C-alpha positions, 0 to 999 in steps of 0.5 A: 553881982545881982545887988549892983545891977538895978531891978530890970522889972522896975526899970521896965515898969517905969519906962513903960508907964502910961503918959497922960496927953496934954489937956489941950491936945484935942484943941491943938489938933483940931486947930491944926487940922482946920488950918491945913484944910483952909490952906488947901481950900485957899490953894485950890481957889487960887488954881487957874484952869488955863495953867493946868495944860502943863502937867508940871503944874499939877503937883500943887493942886494935887497936893492940896486935894490930898492934904485937904482931904486927909485933914478934913476927914481927920477933922470930921472923925475928931469932931464926931468922936468928941461927942460922948456916947453911951456904952453898947451893952447889947446888939440893939445898943450897938446898932444905935451907937453906930447910927448915932456915930454915922449921923455925927460924922455926916453932920460934921462933914456938912459943917466942914463943907459948909465952912469951905 
């Protein structure tokens, strides 16, 4: 009966083998996030303050703020992580890496907000 049954371990190993992401995944993700951020900004630009007296009109601008904020934050993080950083060997290097990451995030945030 064991001969007819396939090796469970080999099947499991094959099913759980690491899969390489597509080469253009980062570029596609960045393009999509940029598009969402721009659409949210366009939606907020078209927003008329006089129509906001009725709470039923609050859904689209609120959704635009949320979608734009999430996409913008993800875009900032994605762009900041694209920059290579040296591995931190000790606490001093870890601190330098953290400072560099914060600078990268702030620079990318300024670029993104400047684009809007």
